[in-house]
N, C-alpha and C positions, 0 to 999 in steps of 0.2 A: 453129984454124980462124978465118979472118976472116969477117965478116958484113956485110951491108948491110941497112939499114932503108929500106923503100920503101912507097909506097901499094899497097894490095892491089888486085888485079883479080879479076874473076869466075873466072878460070882458077885462082885460089888457093883456091877454096872447098873442094875435096876435101882438100887438104893442111892447111888450117886445121881442118877437121872432124876429121881424124885426129890432129892435134896436140892439139886439145881433148880428144879421147877419151883419149889417153895421159896427158895432164896431170891430167884428172879422176880417172882410175883411180889414179894415183900419189898424189894428194892426198886422195882421198875414199873409196877402197874400204873402209878400216878404219872409217870413220864411217857411210857410207851403204850399203855393200855393193855388190858388183860389178854386180849386175842393176839396182839403182836408178841407179847411175852411167850405165850404158848407156841406160836410159830417158831420163834427163835430157839426156844428150848428143844422143841422137837427136831429142829435142824441141827443145832450145835451139840446136842446131847443124845443123839440117836444111839440106841443100844449097841448096834454093830460098830459104830464109830468109837464109842466109849471102850468097848472090849478091845478094839484094835489099838487105841491109845494106851490102854493099860498094858497090853502085851508088848507093845513097842517100848514103853518105858522100862519094863522088866528086862528087856534084852539089851539095853544100852546103859552106859555109864554116864552119859550126858543128858539123861531124861529121868524124871521121877513122877510117879503118880501115887499120892499118899491119901489115906483115909483116916479119919478120927472116928473111933467107935467107943461105945461104953465098955469100959473094962470090967464092970461088974456083971455084964451080960456076955462076956467073951465066950465064944463057942466057935466051932469050925463052920466056915461058910457052907451054906447048903449047895449041893451040886445038882441044881435043877435048871440048867440052861441059862443061868444068869439072873433068874428071878429068885431073890432070897438073899442069903448072906446076912451079915450083921446089920444092925441099924447104923446108918451113916450120919454122924453128927456134923461132918464137914469133910472137904476134900481139897487137895491142891495138886496142880500139874505143872511141871516145868519142862520145856524143850529148848534146844538151841535157837537163838535169834538167827533168822536166815542170813542177814547181812553181816553178822559179826560173831564169830565163834567164841569170843570171850564173854558174850552176853547170854544169860539164860532168860528165856521169855516165860514169865509167870502167866501161862495161858488161862489158868483157872484156879481160883481159891474162893470157896464159898462155905458158909456155915449155915446149918438149919436155923431159920429165924427164931425158933423157940429157944435157941442156945446162944444167941448173940450176947456178947458181953461176959461170957464165961471163960474166956481165954483159949478157946478152941482154935480160933484163927491164928493166934500167936503161937500156940503149940505146933500147928501145922507148918507155919512159916519158919519157925526155929529149926524144926527137923529138916525141912526142905533145904534151908540154907546150909546146914551141916552136911547134908548128903551131896550137894553140888558145889561146895566151896572150892574143891580142887579142879573142877571142870570150868568154872566161870569166875570172872573177877567182879561181876555185878549182875543184878537182876533188873529186868525191865517189864513193865506191864502197862496196859491201857484200861481206863475205867471211865464210864460215862460221868461227865462233870456233875450231873444231877444226882448221882449216887452218894448221898451224904454219908451213909454208913461206911461205904467202901473208901471214899476219900479220907475220912477221919481215921479209919483203920490204917491205911497205908502211911499217912503222915505220922501217926503215933508210933509206927514201927520202923521209922528211919528212912522211908522213901522220900525223895525230893521230886517235885514236878519239874520236868525238863521241856515239856511241850504241851500245847493245847491245839487240837485240830478238829475238823468236822468229822463226823462219823456218818456212815451210810445206813445206820439203823432206822433213822427217821429224819425228815427234813428239819434243819435248824438245830440239831443236837450236836453238842461237842463232847469230846472225850479228852481226858488228861492222860499224858504219858508220864510215868514215874520211873525213877531208877534208884537203886540202892547198891552201894559198894559192899562187897562181901569181905 
């Protein structure tokens, strides 16, 4: 399947939400449990919040919200209140790091589990980097230490671990902080 990476629109919010849910379940059910994953996704990927993040990224030069979609199924997104649009193979979202304007915070990058290993995450990351290179000198992110797929992806794409710290998602869990120079 071929794919296209483009700017997200608010019509993508539902499919982004569902891609997040599938990705989180695949990566974190064994670590957090299915119910906790659903709670986190419902909180962090609420449709209204996703729509606001997409609109905000569209209005700023220092933020991006991208989606990867099948290019062989390219069509105009449906205009039905955010439910619909194209299938979302993956998405990525970057905003400024609050404490350092030279750093972009990779707040979200997820690929639908059925498409892991197909280069979609790399395509999203490369496009994201090209879009924000003039705004930031490096990217930073946090990933649960137990997310082997995520950790492997970040390390294979040039990120270096700069810190390990406790996370408040569950008792005893750690997350790694990674950075990459642009």
